[in-house]
N, C-alpha and C positions, 0 to 999 in steps of 0.2 A: 621492508615496508610493504611488500606484496605488489601484485600487479594493479595498475590503475587504468581507468578508461576515461576518455574525454568526450564531451559532446558540446556543441555550441547551441545556444538559444538566442533567438533574435526577438527583439521587442521594438515596436514602432511607437515613438512619441514625437511625431513631427518628422524626425529623421530615424534612420535605422541605427540602433545601438546594439552592438554585439557584446554579449557577456560570455566569457569563457568560464565554464564550470567544470572543475575536476572533482569527480566523485570516486573515492577510493573503493576498490573492490573489497577491501577488508571491512567495509561497513556491513557486508553480508557474509555470514559464516561460510566457510568453505564447504561444509557438509550440505548447506542449503543450496549452494550454487551448483553443485555437481551431482546431487542425488536425483534419481529419476522417480522417486516415490511421490505419491500424492501429497504427503506432508511437506515435501520440499517446495510445493507450489504455494505454500502459505508461509509468509515471512514471520519468523519467530526470533529474530536476532536481538530485540530489545529485552524480552523476558524469556528465558529458556523454555522451549517447547510450548510457548503461549502465544496465541494469535493477537494481533492488534496491540502488541505491547502491554497486554493486560487490561486494555480498555474495553468497555462494554459496546459492542457493535450496534446493538439495537438503540442505545441512548442517542446516537447521532440522529436517528430518525424521530424518536419520541420526545427527546428533550432539546434537540437542536444544538447540542454541544458535546464535547469530548468528556466523558465521565469514566474515571477508573472503575474497573470491575472489582468484585470482592473475591478473595482467595477462597471464601466459603460458598460462593455461588458460581459453579463451573459446569461445563459440559464438554465432553470429549467429542470432537467432530473432525473428520478427515485427518485423523492421526495427530491432532494437536489439541491443547487445552484452550478453551474460550472462557473468559471471565465476564460476569454480569453484575450490574449494580442492584438488581432485584430478581426475585424468582419469576416474576411475570415477564421480565425481559428474556430470561433464560428460556422460558416456555415458548415465547414468541420466536425466538431463534431456532429452537428445536423443531418448531412446526414448519418453518420456512427459512432454512439457512441461506438459500440462494438470494433471497430478498435482502438479507441483512449483512452478509459477509462482504468485505471490501473486494472490489474488482482487482484483478491481477494479483490476487493472493495477499494484498496488503503491501506489496512492493510499490515503490514510487511510480506513479502513473506516468510522469513525464519521462523518466528513464526508460520505461517499457516502450513508450512511443518512439524512443530513439533506438530501440533494439538492444538495450542494456538493462542492467538491474541495479538498484540502489535501495537502501532501506526506505520504508514508509514510516513517517512520523504520525502517530495518532493525533497530535495537535495540529497537523497541517492537512486538514481534511476538507472535502467538498462533497456535496450530493448533487449529482447531475442526472436529470432524467430518472430520478428515483433509485439511483445507484450510488454507492459510497466509494470514493476514491481517496487514497492517501498520497501524499507527495513528500519528498525528502525533507523540506523545510518550508517556512512561510514564503521565502523569496522564490523558490522554485514553484510553490503553489500559485503565487501571483502571476508568474510567467505562464504557467500551464492554463490558468483560468482565461487568459487572453485569447486562447484558441482551443478551448477544451474539446469541443465537438470533433474537430479535425484530429487532435492528438488522441482522443479516445478511439477513433477509427483506426489510426496507425497502431495504437496499442493492442487493439483487438486482433490486428493482422500479425503482430509480433508475439502474442501470448499463446502458449507458454514457451514457444521456441526460444525466446530471449534467455530463459533459464539455462538452456543448453549451450548457448553462445558465450555466456559470461563466465 
């Protein structure tokens, strides 16, 4: 089954509710977890060698939703393939990849804040202060959004060292 890691998330709804979440380390390919290359800093576990699970990273900003990219409109950046829904989105990304690429390489922002790694789901996304963040799933996203600013700060302290620890 592979090694697993655990972390606890707390949510307040009048009283403190503790949710135990077990995310399997097998959700992230072994080569992505232990490689020290720049490409390993970008999660590509959903679609081989492709960032953001093949979704268009620019569309989150321009269309306000997750839109799958086309296999015919791509760009190689930081050692992985990026897909786009339009040529104009590809050109926008090429001009300013730091603006559009997901933070923490597209790994789950909540997990990075905990010092661990987990897959980032392109459908569980948020834009906070003009930056794109992915989370493991909709439930983790909801928990993360309750304290996003604090968790982003924690994640920034843990990134990219969390890759080496996991």
